[in-house]
N, C-alpha and C positions, 0 to 999 in steps of 0.2 A: 806771683800767685794771687788768685782771686780772693779778696778779703770780704766779699759781699755776703757770705753765708751768715744767716741769723743763728741765734742760739738753738732754735728749734730744729734747724736742719743739720746741725753738727752730728756726724756719725756716732752711733751709740756703742758698737762693739769695742772691746778692749784691744789695743794694738799689742804687738810683741814688745816686750820690754827693751828699751834702748840701751841698757847698761848691763854688762860691760860694753864699752864702745866697740864698734866694728873697725876693720882695718882702715887706715888713714886714706887709702885710695878710694874708699867708699864714703858716701855721706851718711853719718851715723844716725841722723834724726829726720828721715824723710817724713813728710806730711805733718810735721809738728808745727803748730802755729804759735808764734812768739810776738807779743806786743812789747815794744820798747818805749818807755816813757821817761821824759826828763824835761825840766824847765828850760833847758837849752836844746833846741831841736837839732842843732848841728851835732852835738854829742850823741843824741839818740840815733840819728841816721848813720853816724860812723859805727856805732856799736851794732846796729841792725845789719850793716853790711858784713861785719865779721860773723854774726850769727847766721846769716844767709849762706855762708861758705860751708856750714855744717848740714845743709839740706833743708833748713827750716824755712817756712814761709813767714816773713817778718813784716811788721808795719810800725812805722815811727811817725805818729801824727804830730802836728803842731800842738802846743799846750792847750789852745782853745778847743781842740777836738778830742782831747785825751779822755775826758769823762764819758763822752758818748761812745768812744771806742770800747771802753771797759764795760759799759752797760749793754751795748747793742750787739756785741760779737762774742763768740765763744773762743777762748784761748787755752792753749795747753800751758803756757808760761807767760807771766808778765814780769818784765825785767825793769827795775827802777834805777834811774841814774842818780848821780850825787846832788843835782840841783833841785831846789824846792818845787813842789807841784801845787797847783791851786786847790782851794778847799773843796770845790766840786769834785775834782778827781780823787782826792783823798776819801771823800764820802763814798764815792762809787767803789773804791777799793775795799773799804770796810764792809760794804754790803755784799760784795762778791767773796764768799768764803770758800769757793770750790777750787779756784784756779791756783796752780803752783806759782809762788811768788818768790822772786830773787831780787836782791837789792845791792847796790854798790855802796857799802859802808854808810847806809842811810838810816836815819832814825825817824823817818817821816811816818812810818806805820809801826804797829805793834810788833815787837820781836817775835811773838808767838805766830804771827802770820807769815813771817819770812822763813823759807825753808833752807836758804843758803845765802851767804854774802860773797860778793866779788870785790876785787880791788877797783880803784877808781878808773883804771884803763886796762880792762881785762883783755889778754891776748887770746888767740884761737885755742891753744891747748887748755888754758884755764876755763874758757867757756865750754869747751868740749867736756871736760871733767865735771864741772859744776852742774851743767844742764843734765848730764847723764845721771848723776846722783840724785838731783832734785826730782827729775821725772820718774826715776825708779821709786822713790818714796811716795810720790803722788799717785802713781799707778797702784802701788800696794794698798794705799788708803782707799782708793776707788774700789779695788777688788774686795777689800774687807767690808766696805759699806754695802756693796752689791750682795755679797754672801750673807751679811746680816739681814738685809731686806728679804732675800730669797728664803732664808731660814724662818724669819718671822711670818712671811706669808704662808709658808708650808704648814705652820702650826697655829694659824689664825683660828679662833673659835668659829668665825664666820665660814671657814673652809670645811668645818665638820658639819655637813648638812644632814638633817634628819627630819622625818615626819613623825617619829615615834615620841609619844608623850613622856615616857620615862627617860629616854635619852636626852630630850630637850631640857627636862628638869635638871638632869645631871650637869649638862653644859652650863645652865644658868647658875647653878651653885658654884661651879668652877670659875666662871667669869666673875662672880661677886667676891670671891675670896682671893683671886689671883694677886691683887695689889697689897694684900696683907702678908704678915709673916707667919700666919697660923699653919701648924702642921696639918697635912692632909693625908687621909687614908683612902686609897682607891681600891675597890673590891670588884670582883667579877671574874668570870671564867677566863682561861688563857686565850689570848687572841682577840679580846674585845676592844682593845685600843687604850689600855691603861698607860702604856709608855707614851703614846702620842698625846694623851690628855695631860700627863705630867709635864711634858715639854711645853705644851701650850700654856699651862699655868705659869711656868717659869718665864716664858717669852712675854707674858703680859704683866709681869711683876716689876718692881723697881730694881730687881736683881738681874734683869735680862742681859745686861752687858757683862755680867760675871759668869763664872763657869756653871754649867749644868753637868753634874757627874752622876753616872748611872752605875749601880752595882747590882747584879743578880745574885741574891743570897743563896739561891738554890743551885747555882752552877759551880760553886766552889766547895771543896772539902772543908770541914769545920776548922782544921788546923791552919788552913791558908786564908780563910775568910777574915780572921782577926787581923792578920798581917796586912791583908789587902785594904781593910778599912782604916786601921790605926797606924799603919806604917811600922817600920822596925829600924833598929840600929844595927850597925855592923857587928857580927858575932852574937846576935841575940839567939840564934839557933843555927843548926847545921845548914849550910848553904847561904846564910846571910852574909855575903861577902862585902856589902857596902850598905850605907844608910839608904832608906827608901821612904819617901813620903807616902802617907796613906791617902785613900780616896776622900776621907772626911776632911783632912787638911787641904786637899786639892780643891775642894768645893768651897773654901773660905770666901765669904762675901756673896756666894751664889746659892745654888740649890743642890741638895743631895737627894737622889731618887733611889730608894732601896726596893727593888722588885722582889717578890716572893719572900717578904719579911717573915712569913710563917716558917720558913726553913732555917732561920737563925737559931743556933743552939742557945740553951738557957744561960750559960755563963757569958756568952757574948751579949745577950739581951740586957744583962746587968750593966755591962760597960756602956752600951748604947744609951741606957737610961741615965747614966751619970753624965754623958756628953750633953744630953738634952737639958739636964737640970743645971749643970755647972758651966756649960759652954767651954769645956776644956777636955783635953785627952792626953794620955801618956802613951807614946809609941812602945811597941813590944821591945823589951830589953832596955828601956829608958827609965830615968827617974825624974825628968823635967817635964812639967806640964806645958802643953801648947794650947793657947787660946784659939778657939774657932768660932766663927759666926756663920751659921748655915741655916737655911730654910729646909726642913725635912718633908719630903713626900714619900710615902710608902705605898706598896701595893701588895695585894694578896689574892690568891685564887682559892683560898680556904676560908672556912668560918672560924674567925679568930676566937669568938666567944666559946665555941665548942672546943677549940684548942686550949683555952684557959681552963675549962672544966676538966679536961683530961690531963692537965698539968704540963702541957708542952709549950705554953706561952704565958709570959708573966702578965698579970692583971695590971700592975702599975705601969708597965711599958705600954700596954694597950691604951690606957687612958691618956698617956702622953702623946701618942701618935694619932689618937682618935678625936682630935679637936674638931675637925671637919671630916665627915665621911661621905664619900660619893660612890654609888654603885652603878656600874655600867651593865646594862642587860645583855644577854647573849643574842647572837644574830637571829636565832630561830624565833625570838620574841619581838623582833623589829623587822619583820619581813617586808613591811611597807617601804623600807629603805633599800631593798634589794635591787630594784631597777637602777636607781641612781648610783649605788655603789658599783654595780657591774659596769655601767657606762663610764664612770670615772676611771676604773682600773683598765678597761679596754682602751680608752683614749690614751692613758699614760703609757701602757705597754706597746700600743700600736706606734706611737711616736718613738719610743725608745728603740724598738726593733725594726723600725721602718717598714711596717706592715700597712696595707691599705684598708684595714678594718674600720668600719664606721659604727658598728653596733652588734647586737646579737638577735637571733631569730626568736620568735615566740615560743617555739618548741624548746629552745635552749634555756630561755628564762623559766619555762615550766619545769624543766629538769632541775635547774638550780633551786627553784622554790620548793621542790619536793625533797631535797636533801636536808638532813637535820643539822649539819655544820657543827660537829663537836669542836673543831678548831676555830670556829667563829670567823671574824673578818680576815684574820691572817690566813686561814685555810682557803677562804674565797679568793683572796688576792693571789695565792699560789696557783689555785686552779685556773684562774683567768689568765695568768701569765703563761701557763702551759698551753691553754687554749689558743692564745694569740700566736704563740710560736708554731702551733700545728696548723692553724687556719691558712687557707690558700686564697680564698676570695675576699669579699668585702664584708662578710657577715660571719659571726661566730655561731656555729651549729653544735648540736649535742655530741656528734661524733668527734669533735675537737677536744672534748673534756676527757678527764682521766677515767679509766675503767671503774675505779672505786666509786666514783660519783654515779656513773651510769648504772652500775649493778645495784647500788643502794636504793635507787628509785625504780628498778626493773625496766629500764628503757632499752628498747631494741630498735635498730634502724628501720625506718618506715612506719613505726608505730608511735602514737602520741604518748606523752607521759601519763602513767596510770592515774594520777590524781587530777589531770587536767579536764576541763569542760569537754574538750574534743573527745577524750577517751570515754567519758560518760555517755555522750551522745551516740557513740559507736555501738553501745550495748542496748539502745532503745529500739523496741519494735514499733512503737507508736509515738509520733512527735506531737507536742502541743502546738497551739498556734504561736506565731512569732511574738505576739503581744504577751502571752503568758510566759513564753520562754525568756523574755527580757525582764518582765516585772518580778517574777518569783525570785530569781537570783539577786536582783536589786534590793528587794525587801529583805532577803536573808543577809546580804552584805551590810546593809544599814543596821539591822538588828544586832549583828555580831560586832560591828564597830561601837555601838552604844554599850554593849556588854563589856567590851575591852576597856572602854573609857568610863566605866561605872556610871553611865547615864549622863556624863558631861557632854553637852551638845557642841560646845565650842571645840573640845578636843576631838570629838567624833567627826565634825566637819573638816578639821585640819587633817585627820587621818585619811579621810576619803578625798581630800583635795577639792572640796567644794565649799562655797560660802555658806554661812549660817542660815540665811533665808532659804536657800535651795534645800538644805537639809530639813528645815521646818516644813516646807511644802511637801516634801516626799514623805515625812513622818505623818502628816495629816492624810495624805493620799492612801497610805497603807495602814492607817489606824494605830500608829505607834505612839501617839502623844501621851497616853495614860500608862505606858509601861514604866516600871520602876526597876532600877538596877542597883546592886550592892557591890 
């Protein structure tokens, strides 16, 4: 087997797991690369020959070349013999923390690095069994690492792109408090991304390796919500046939995310307050307190202060969960993000459903911009998923969207969206000069951007996706320098 491949050229995709072993008539570990090291090269070569019978590509270098083989090649398994290795090889092994390591009753490296031990003269059945178990464990660790990496990138703050000033401010607050244990209250309409932001906060905290547990308080009846959160003992109520751990205890060491906290009944709010104050809970039907360590993130789509005034939410609990408050604006107030959001969803669904779509038409974007999106980003995501499924060509068009969206903006096939510039021009009997037609909308857009940003020119430039000096030049051109905004 060619052993000249470098680390960078080693194939990335995961292989099928090699354990349990295949039938003995087959080689159980094809394409598995094994490096055999020992101070006595004869022992290493003898062991490598037995490993080769299992279908592995093996290499047993002389001691002087061992360190270079560890550093310069990618191996699935490194097998250490009983004889001492030189210091350079031991240092190379310590620096390589990824490779599955087996040892023949050797104490040359840390026991934590060795995934399995072999006898001094391992036979083929022993090698077959030990290699299988060690490779299975190694592959599971690789899969877990890849899943954690994928999960972290999915919820990176940097992956939540926005040009909206309020959304940017919300993300900055979330980023600044992520590494603390402060309780966070997320507010905003349904579908604005509160769950995604809660997960991002968890993934950027020192609790990222611990559980992230989500409970939607509005999806469960009051009598089941307490048992879901606190757990119960067998016989605590009718149907409680066995002990059950609650979601709060399941989040121990990690983060508990309570969505729609405004739906929690008052008696349960009292118990939640006690958990936050004393860091302990008592399961339903139990007498023994259980200590818990959680970071709490809550979310609401209601005005909790109004709920307090009406007697439906406890003021003391509000101040406990309201240490840091982050409000996410609705989609209709951050329409500058619409093109980027649409493209991101189209790219994802086109790949998922194997569609050749590359983007959306101008008419389609105009239709989407004319809708008020009561379901916010979640509704937009669903609409675009449906559109991708319906589309046949390489471009998403209005007719691929659902009828509810088309009817809400009054769109009909062959006609532009009623609020679009094209629709307005269609009603004109006299056209201005091209220069006037371009300058007047530009002036109006800049004026509106300054109004939305309360006169902040940096924010207005960011909203319009131009640099600050370009904005200043255009403001001078249109006589906007002396305008004041509140």
